[in-house]
DRENDOVEX-953051 format. One record per atom (N, C-alpha, C, O): residue number from 1; residue in one letter; z, y, x. Coordinates in steps of 0.02 Angstrom, whole numbers, plus 50000, padded with zeros to 5 digits. Last residue first. Layout:
BEGIN
mido, gukol, Z, Y, X
NUM, A, Z, Y, X
...
REM end
This chain:
BEGIN
mido, gukol, Z, Y, X
149, V, 48892, 45786, 51751
149, V, 48891, 45798, 51679
149, V, 48831, 45767, 51648
149, V, 48821, 45772, 51587
148, G, 48910, 45780, 51887
148, G, 48903, 45718, 51851
148, G, 48902, 45725, 51775
148, G, 48911, 45676, 51739
147, R, 48908, 45912, 51936
147, R, 48971, 45876, 51928
147, R, 48965, 45814, 51884
147, R, 49012, 45798, 51847
146, L, 48767, 45979, 51844
146, L, 48811, 45975, 51902
146, L, 48873, 45934, 51885
146, L, 48888, 45923, 51827
145, P, 48597, 45984, 51790
145, P, 48667, 45967, 51779
145, P, 48704, 45960, 51845
145, P, 48676, 45938, 51896
144, M, 48487, 46105, 51781
144, M, 48506, 46057, 51831
144, M, 48580, 46041, 51819
144, M, 48623, 46081, 51838
143, E, 48347, 46156, 51680
143, E, 48418, 46155, 51697
143, E, 48432, 46098, 51745
143, E, 48394, 46050, 51749
142, Y, 48224, 46268, 51615
142, Y, 48243, 46211, 51657
142, Y, 48318, 46213, 51666
142, Y, 48349, 46266, 51661
141, H, 48109, 46332, 51497
141, H, 48180, 46324, 51517
141, H, 48189, 46261, 51559
141, H, 48165, 46208, 51540
140, V, 47976, 46442, 51512
140, V, 47997, 46373, 51502
140, V, 48066, 46365, 51532
140, V, 48079, 46389, 51587
139, F, 47921, 46592, 51429
139, F, 47955, 46558, 51484
139, F, 47973, 46486, 51463
139, F, 47983, 46472, 51404
138, G, 47869, 46660, 51324
138, G, 47825, 46612, 51358
138, G, 47858, 46576, 51416
138, G, 47827, 46534, 51448
137, T, 47941, 46742, 51245
137, T, 47926, 46766, 51312
137, T, 47877, 46721, 51349
137, T, 47849, 46740, 51400
136, S, 47919, 46787, 51076
136, S, 47923, 46734, 51125
136, S, 47903, 46761, 51193
136, S, 47855, 46798, 51199
135, Q, 48010, 46914, 50995
135, Q, 47948, 46891, 51025
135, Q, 47961, 46836, 51075
135, Q, 48010, 46839, 51113
134, A, 48090, 46920, 50832
134, A, 48087, 46930, 50905
134, A, 48020, 46907, 50931
134, A, 47977, 46884, 50893
133, V, 48080, 46892, 50698
133, V, 48129, 46943, 50719
133, V, 48127, 46959, 50794
133, V, 48159, 47007, 50816
132, R, 47982, 46796, 50677
132, R, 47982, 46856, 50635
132, R, 48025, 46911, 50664
132, R, 48010, 46970, 50656
131, D, 48013, 46695, 50765
131, D, 47948, 46728, 50773
131, D, 47943, 46791, 50731
131, D, 47903, 46835, 50747
130, Y, 48133, 46653, 50710
130, Y, 48134, 46687, 50774
130, Y, 48068, 46724, 50786
130, Y, 48068, 46779, 50815
129, L, 48088, 46587, 50593
129, L, 48130, 46647, 50589
129, L, 48126, 46686, 50654
129, L, 48115, 46747, 50652
128, A, 48018, 46484, 50654
128, A, 47983, 46527, 50606
128, A, 48022, 46592, 50597
128, A, 47993, 46646, 50593
127, R, 48117, 46421, 50727
127, R, 48066, 46459, 50763
127, R, 48026, 46504, 50716
127, R, 48003, 46557, 50737
126, A, 48188, 46351, 50629
126, A, 48219, 46408, 50662
126, A, 48166, 46452, 50696
126, A, 48171, 46513, 50695
125, T, 48086, 46257, 50599
125, T, 48117, 46298, 50547
125, T, 48148, 46360, 50577
125, T, 48135, 46416, 50554
124, T, 48055, 46193, 50721
124, T, 48006, 46235, 50688
124, T, 48036, 46280, 50634
124, T, 48013, 46336, 50625
123, N, 48103, 46139, 50851
123, N, 48145, 46168, 50798
123, N, 48103, 46218, 50758
123, N, 48115, 46279, 50762
122, A, 48033, 46095, 50960
122, A, 48021, 46061, 50896
122, A, 48062, 46089, 50838
122, A, 48055, 46065, 50782
121, S, 48085, 46167, 51067
121, S, 48017, 46182, 51045
121, S, 48001, 46150, 50976
121, S, 47961, 46177, 50939
120, Q, 48251, 46229, 51046
120, Q, 48206, 46173, 51060
120, Q, 48137, 46188, 51031
120, Q, 48131, 46218, 50978
119, T, 48286, 46394, 51107
119, T, 48289, 46342, 51056
119, T, 48242, 46286, 51077
119, T, 48200, 46294, 51121
118, L, 48375, 46536, 51171
118, L, 48332, 46477, 51180
118, L, 48336, 46434, 51118
118, L, 48385, 46437, 51081
117, W, 48379, 46717, 51176
117, W, 48406, 46651, 51161
117, W, 48353, 46598, 51173
117, W, 48295, 46613, 51185
116, Y, 48433, 46889, 51198
116, Y, 48385, 46835, 51205
116, Y, 48419, 46769, 51189
116, Y, 48481, 46764, 51189
115, V, 48436, 47063, 51188
115, V, 48466, 47001, 51165
115, V, 48412, 46947, 51173
115, V, 48354, 46959, 51157
114, K, 48450, 47198, 51309
114, K, 48413, 47153, 51264
114, K, 48458, 47096, 51241
114, K, 48511, 47083, 51270
113, E, 48538, 47288, 51366
113, E, 48467, 47303, 51366
113, E, 48428, 47260, 51316
113, E, 48380, 47283, 51285
112, C, 48693, 47344, 51293
112, C, 48651, 47292, 51323
112, C, 48577, 47313, 51319
112, C, 48557, 47350, 51274
111, G, 48787, 47428, 51234
111, G, 48745, 47454, 51288
111, G, 48702, 47402, 51323
111, G, 48677, 47415, 51378
110, A, 48856, 47393, 51123
110, A, 48888, 47378, 51188
110, A, 48846, 47401, 51247
110, A, 48868, 47395, 51304
109, A, 48766, 47421, 51023
109, A, 48825, 47463, 51028
109, A, 48861, 47453, 51095
109, A, 48893, 47499, 51121
108, D, 48679, 47313, 51049
108, D, 48655, 47382, 51054
108, D, 48714, 47429, 51063
108, D, 48712, 47473, 51106
107, A, 48761, 47205, 51019
107, A, 48736, 47214, 51087
107, A, 48711, 47285, 51098
107, A, 48720, 47313, 51152
106, W, 48782, 47225, 50881
106, W, 48839, 47223, 50927
106, W, 48815, 47239, 50998
106, W, 48845, 47280, 51033
105, D, 48650, 47214, 50834
105, D, 48687, 47277, 50825
105, D, 48746, 47281, 50872
105, D, 48760, 47334, 50901
104, R, 48622, 47080, 50872
104, R, 48581, 47135, 50896
104, R, 48619, 47201, 50891
104, R, 48620, 47240, 50939
103, V, 48720, 47012, 50797
103, V, 48722, 47010, 50871
103, V, 48682, 47068, 50899
103, V, 48704, 47101, 50946
102, H, 48671, 47042, 50668
102, H, 48740, 47059, 50687
102, H, 48747, 47061, 50764
102, H, 48776, 47108, 50791
101, A, 48545, 46986, 50671
101, A, 48551, 47059, 50666
101, A, 48621, 47082, 50686
101, A, 48629, 47135, 50716
100, I, 48583, 46851, 50672
100, I, 48547, 46879, 50730
100, I, 48553, 46956, 50729
100, I, 48564, 46986, 50782
99, L, 48642, 46845, 50544
99, L, 48682, 46830, 50604
99, L, 48648, 46858, 50667
99, L, 48682, 46886, 50710
98, A, 48530, 46875, 50465
98, A, 48588, 46919, 50463
98, A, 48633, 46907, 50524
98, A, 48659, 46955, 50552
97, A, 48448, 46765, 50491
97, A, 48425, 46833, 50509
97, A, 48483, 46882, 50511
97, A, 48486, 46925, 50555
96, G, 48530, 46664, 50436
96, G, 48513, 46664, 50507
96, G, 48490, 46733, 50530
96, G, 48511, 46756, 50583
95, V, 48530, 46704, 50299
95, V, 48593, 46700, 50338
95, V, 48578, 46703, 50413
95, V, 48611, 46740, 50450
94, G, 48418, 46701, 50219
94, G, 48431, 46761, 50257
94, G, 48493, 46760, 50300
94, G, 48509, 46809, 50333
93, G, 48394, 46579, 50160
93, G, 48422, 46632, 50119
93, G, 48440, 46695, 50157
93, G, 48473, 46739, 50130
92, G, 48358, 46475, 50239
92, G, 48305, 46508, 50201
92, G, 48329, 46565, 50158
92, G, 48289, 46597, 50124
91, R, 48507, 46379, 50221
91, R, 48448, 46399, 50259
91, R, 48395, 46428, 50213
91, R, 48388, 46408, 50155
90, A, 48614, 46328, 50155
90, A, 48608, 46401, 50156
90, A, 48545, 46425, 50193
90, A, 48532, 46485, 50196
89, G, 48615, 46192, 50172
89, G, 48610, 46219, 50104
89, G, 48600, 46294, 50101
89, G, 48580, 46320, 50049
88, P, 48636, 46178, 50313
88, P, 48572, 46162, 50282
88, P, 48563, 46192, 50212
88, P, 48509, 46215, 50195
87, S, 48717, 46318, 50391
87, S, 48722, 46254, 50356
87, S, 48658, 46241, 50317
87, S, 48628, 46288, 50291
86, V, 48662, 46381, 50542
86, V, 48669, 46394, 50470
86, V, 48670, 46327, 50436
86, V, 48628, 46284, 50449
85, F, 48700, 46435, 50704
85, F, 48695, 46379, 50657
85, F, 48705, 46404, 50587
85, F, 48751, 46443, 50573
84, L, 48681, 46470, 50871
84, L, 48669, 46496, 50803
84, L, 48661, 46436, 50758
84, L, 48620, 46392, 50771
83, D, 48733, 46511, 51033
83, D, 48735, 46463, 50978
83, D, 48724, 46499, 50912
83, D, 48754, 46551, 50899
82, E, 48699, 46618, 51121
82, E, 48701, 46549, 51144
82, E, 48698, 46498, 51087
82, E, 48663, 46447, 51093
81, L, 48621, 46754, 51161
81, L, 48642, 46723, 51098
81, L, 48640, 46647, 51111
81, L, 48587, 46616, 51111
80, Y, 48660, 46859, 51286
80, Y, 48633, 46792, 51274
80, Y, 48663, 46764, 51210
80, Y, 48723, 46752, 51207
79, C, 48620, 47017, 51333
79, C, 48660, 46979, 51284
79, C, 48625, 46913, 51271
79, C, 48568, 46911, 51248
78, Y, 48630, 47096, 51489
78, Y, 48590, 47059, 51441
78, Y, 48638, 47021, 51395
78, Y, 48690, 46996, 51417
77, G, 48683, 47260, 51544
77, G, 48690, 47188, 51534
77, G, 48639, 47161, 51485
77, G, 48609, 47197, 51446
76, D, 48592, 47377, 51647
76, D, 48632, 47360, 51587
76, D, 48635, 47284, 51581
76, D, 48594, 47249, 51609
75, T, 48508, 47383, 51749
75, T, 48575, 47409, 51762
75, T, 48621, 47397, 51703
75, T, 48681, 47407, 51708
74, S, 48403, 47240, 51779
74, S, 48425, 47296, 51737
74, S, 48493, 47320, 51761
74, S, 48532, 47282, 51789
73, W, 48378, 47127, 51846
73, W, 48320, 47164, 51824
73, W, 48338, 47226, 51784
73, W, 48295, 47261, 51757
72, T, 48489, 47055, 51867
72, T, 48459, 47084, 51927
72, T, 48398, 47127, 51909
72, T, 48370, 47160, 51953
71, S, 48622, 47078, 51752
71, S, 48554, 47058, 51767
71, S, 48531, 47091, 51831
71, S, 48551, 47146, 51848
70, P, 48776, 47013, 51680
70, P, 48736, 47061, 51718
70, P, 48667, 47033, 51732
70, P, 48655, 46973, 51726
69, H, 48800, 46959, 51508
69, H, 48801, 46947, 51580
69, H, 48761, 47000, 51615
69, H, 48716, 47030, 51585
68, V, 48886, 46916, 51361
68, V, 48849, 46966, 51398
68, V, 48855, 46949, 51472
68, V, 48907, 46928, 51496
67, L, 48867, 46799, 51225
67, L, 48901, 46824, 51284
67, L, 48856, 46875, 51318
67, L, 48796, 46877, 51306
66, W, 48895, 46723, 51063
66, W, 48856, 46758, 51113
66, W, 48900, 46781, 51171
66, W, 48961, 46781, 51166
65, H, 48872, 46630, 50913
65, H, 48911, 46642, 50974
65, H, 48867, 46677, 51024
65, H, 48807, 46662, 51028
64, V, 48879, 46617, 50737
64, V, 48842, 46636, 50796
64, V, 48891, 46649, 50853
64, V, 48946, 46675, 50842
63, F, 48873, 46517, 50587
63, F, 48907, 46554, 50640
63, F, 48857, 46572, 50694
63, F, 48801, 46547, 50696
62, G, 48881, 46491, 50407
62, G, 48853, 46483, 50473
62, G, 48893, 46524, 50524
62, G, 48940, 46559, 50506
61, L, 48952, 46490, 50289
61, L, 48881, 46473, 50287
61, L, 48851, 46460, 50356
61, L, 48803, 46423, 50363
60, P, 49106, 46465, 50205
60, P, 49070, 46475, 50268
60, P, 48998, 46450, 50263
60, P, 48985, 46396, 50236
59, H, 49149, 46554, 50056
59, H, 49131, 46490, 50087
59, H, 49091, 46502, 50151
59, H, 49046, 46545, 50152
58, G, 49176, 46668, 49986
58, G, 49213, 46657, 50048
58, G, 49197, 46591, 50082
58, G, 49229, 46574, 50132
57, A, 49098, 46700, 49882
57, A, 49159, 46663, 49866
57, A, 49201, 46648, 49928
57, A, 49254, 46618, 49923
56, D, 48988, 46757, 49943
56, D, 49032, 46800, 49903
56, D, 49098, 46766, 49886
56, D, 49149, 46800, 49878
55, D, 48983, 46671, 50104
55, D, 48954, 46693, 50041
55, D, 49006, 46735, 50003
55, D, 49061, 46746, 50027
54, R, 48990, 46712, 50279
54, R, 49020, 46685, 50218
54, R, 48982, 46710, 50157
54, R, 48953, 46765, 50158
53, A, 48977, 46685, 50453
53, A, 48946, 46711, 50392
53, A, 48977, 46674, 50332
53, A, 48988, 46614, 50334
52, I, 49065, 46734, 50598
52, I, 49055, 46684, 50545
52, I, 49025, 46719, 50484
52, I, 49045, 46774, 50466
51, A, 49048, 46758, 50774
51, A, 49053, 46784, 50706
51, A, 49038, 46727, 50658
51, A, 49003, 46679, 50674
50, G, 49104, 46783, 50943
50, G, 49080, 46743, 50888
50, G, 49090, 46778, 50822
50, G, 49133, 46821, 50814
49, H, 49096, 46786, 51121
49, H, 49105, 46821, 51058
49, H, 49078, 46775, 51003
49, H, 49034, 46734, 51015
48, L, 49171, 46767, 51281
48, L, 49131, 46739, 51226
48, L, 49147, 46778, 51162
48, L, 49203, 46799, 51151
47, G, 49259, 46841, 51356
47, G, 49191, 46833, 51380
47, G, 49144, 46802, 51329
47, G, 49083, 46811, 51334
46, D, 49373, 46822, 51265
46, D, 49374, 46809, 51337
46, D, 49304, 46794, 51364
46, D, 49292, 46740, 51390
45, N, 49424, 46839, 51139
45, N, 49375, 46886, 51163
45, N, 49372, 46883, 51239
45, N, 49368, 46935, 51273
44, A, 49502, 46743, 51085
44, A, 49535, 46786, 51134
44, A, 49488, 46841, 51160
44, A, 49509, 46885, 51197
43, V, 49405, 46677, 51010
43, V, 49458, 46713, 50975
43, V, 49494, 46762, 51022
43, V, 49514, 46816, 51001
42, I, 49331, 46620, 51116
42, I, 49299, 46665, 51067
42, I, 49353, 46709, 51034
42, I, 49346, 46770, 51031
41, R, 49426, 46539, 51177
41, R, 49396, 46594, 51215
41, R, 49362, 46644, 51169
41, R, 49364, 46704, 51181
40, A, 49454, 46447, 51073
40, A, 49508, 46490, 51100
40, A, 49479, 46549, 51138
40, A, 49504, 46605, 51131
39, F, 49330, 46384, 51058
39, F, 49357, 46424, 51003
39, F, 49411, 46471, 51029
39, F, 49414, 46529, 51008
38, V, 49319, 46323, 51185
38, V, 49268, 46370, 51161
38, V, 49298, 46415, 51107
38, V, 49292, 46476, 51110
37, D, 49432, 46238, 51187
37, D, 49425, 46292, 51235
37, D, 49375, 46345, 51212
37, D, 49388, 46405, 51217
36, D, 49402, 46147, 51084
36, D, 49463, 46188, 51081
36, D, 49458, 46248, 51127
36, D, 49477, 46304, 51107
35, T, 49283, 46092, 51137
35, T, 49283, 46127, 51073
35, T, 49343, 46173, 51067
35, T, 49336, 46230, 51047
34, V, 49339, 46033, 51252
34, V, 49288, 46085, 51259
34, V, 49284, 46126, 51194
34, V, 49283, 46187, 51197
33, A, 49427, 45940, 51196
33, A, 49454, 45992, 51241
33, A, 49403, 46048, 51250
33, A, 49423, 46106, 51256
32, D, 49344, 45851, 51130
32, D, 49384, 45897, 51090
32, D, 49412, 45954, 51133
32, D, 49419, 46010, 51109
31, P, 49185, 45838, 51212
31, P, 49255, 45820, 51206
31, P, 49293, 45873, 51165
31, P, 49275, 45932, 51166
30, L, 49035, 45837, 51115
30, L, 49077, 45869, 51166
30, L, 49148, 45843, 51158
30, L, 49170, 45828, 51102
29, A, 48869, 45784, 51086
29, A, 48941, 45775, 51074
29, A, 48978, 45809, 51131
29, A, 48955, 45810, 51188
28, S, 48710, 45799, 51004
28, S, 48756, 45809, 51060
28, S, 48827, 45794, 51038
28, S, 48843, 45792, 50978
27, E, 48600, 45826, 50922
27, E, 48613, 45759, 50947
27, E, 48657, 45760, 51009
27, E, 48642, 45728, 51059
26, Y, 48592, 45946, 50861
26, Y, 48563, 45942, 50928
26, Y, 48577, 45875, 50962
26, Y, 48568, 45868, 51022
25, F, 48661, 45912, 50744
25, F, 48591, 45935, 50740
25, F, 48557, 45928, 50808
25, F, 48499, 45907, 50811
24, V, 48788, 45889, 50798
24, V, 48750, 45833, 50771
24, V, 48675, 45851, 50767
24, V, 48632, 45811, 50784
23, L, 48823, 46022, 50829
23, L, 48818, 45972, 50883
23, L, 48777, 45911, 50859
23, L, 48737, 45885, 50897
22, Y, 48825, 46074, 50698
22, Y, 48780, 46102, 50749
22, Y, 48769, 46052, 50805
22, Y, 48713, 46041, 50827
21, A, 48930, 46003, 50643
21, A, 48862, 45994, 50616
21, A, 48809, 46020, 50664
21, A, 48755, 45991, 50670
20, H, 49035, 46055, 50720
20, H, 49019, 45984, 50725
20, H, 48949, 45970, 50698
20, H, 48912, 45930, 50727
19, W, 49030, 46189, 50675
19, W, 49020, 46173, 50746
19, W, 49000, 46100, 50754
19, W, 48954, 46084, 50792
18, L, 49063, 46170, 50539
18, L, 48998, 46199, 50557
18, L, 48980, 46182, 50630
18, L, 48923, 46164, 50645
17, P, 49194, 46122, 50551
17, P, 49141, 46079, 50523
17, P, 49070, 46105, 50538
17, P, 49024, 46065, 50549
16, L, 49254, 46241, 50618
16, L, 49250, 46175, 50650
16, L, 49198, 46129, 50618
16, L, 49159, 46098, 50655
15, W, 49259, 46354, 50535
15, W, 49212, 46352, 50590
15, W, 49200, 46281, 50614
15, W, 49144, 46262, 50630
14, D, 49365, 46330, 50449
14, D, 49298, 46339, 50421
14, D, 49244, 46333, 50474
14, D, 49189, 46309, 50460
13, D, 49473, 46317, 50535
13, D, 49459, 46262, 50489
13, D, 49391, 46269, 50455
13, D, 49362, 46219, 50434
12, R, 49468, 46445, 50604
12, R, 49455, 46381, 50638
12, R, 49436, 46325, 50590
12, R, 49389, 46288, 50603
11, D, 49500, 46569, 50556
11, D, 49435, 46541, 50537
11, D, 49423, 46471, 50564
11, D, 49371, 46441, 50549
10, A, 49616, 46617, 50611
10, A, 49620, 46591, 50542
10, A, 49555, 46558, 50520
10, A, 49554, 46523, 50469
9, A, 49573, 46673, 50733
9, A, 49609, 46609, 50732
9, A, 49612, 46577, 50663
9, A, 49610, 46516, 50657
8, N, 49407, 46737, 50701
8, N, 49477, 46744, 50720
8, N, 49512, 46677, 50711
8, N, 49483, 46631, 50683
7, L, 49245, 46803, 50722
7, L, 49287, 46745, 50716
7, L, 49358, 46762, 50738
7, L, 49368, 46798, 50787
6, P, 49192, 46949, 50633
6, P, 49211, 46916, 50696
6, P, 49255, 46855, 50683
6, P, 49297, 46856, 50638
5, D, 49087, 46921, 50489
5, D, 49147, 46948, 50520
5, D, 49160, 46913, 50586
5, D, 49140, 46856, 50595
4, I, 48977, 46951, 50362
4, I, 48983, 46925, 50430
4, I, 49041, 46961, 50463
4, I, 49044, 47022, 50465
3, S, 48926, 46903, 50199
3, S, 48969, 46944, 50242
3, S, 48975, 46911, 50310
3, S, 48977, 46849, 50315
2, V, 48792, 46905, 50088
2, V, 48822, 46873, 50146
2, V, 48866, 46924, 50182
2, V, 48846, 46981, 50193
1, M, 48765, 46886, 49916
1, M, 48777, 46932, 49971
1, M, 48813, 46894, 50027
1, M, 48858, 46854, 50014
REM end
């Protein structure tokens, strides 16, 4: 059985290895100051939200982060599921689907119009799940780095 709870300050030591594994998966690195800031904003409920999934023994299995923003296409907010990670040993066991369902239920209760997210096109394992629980919009993602990032 998987339990999913909001991230709180006591979860940092369990969240941090998952966060680092997530960054490695996406071949990325962030300064410690960014990691510290992200966790602090999630715990403070300062525009970012997060939850952690655990097994029956309390071992961390994965996490999800999301935020809400206004839309020019709706009078209700949109919920952007920004980060989703399930540890490799827990994949295929319903943890990812449970984390997505947690965000969906939260967003529905918060009055959001929809939940959406992005992933890399080659992330076939995750996309198999996403194709079961949501629909692809067909949009292509672009970005423009600023400030020399």
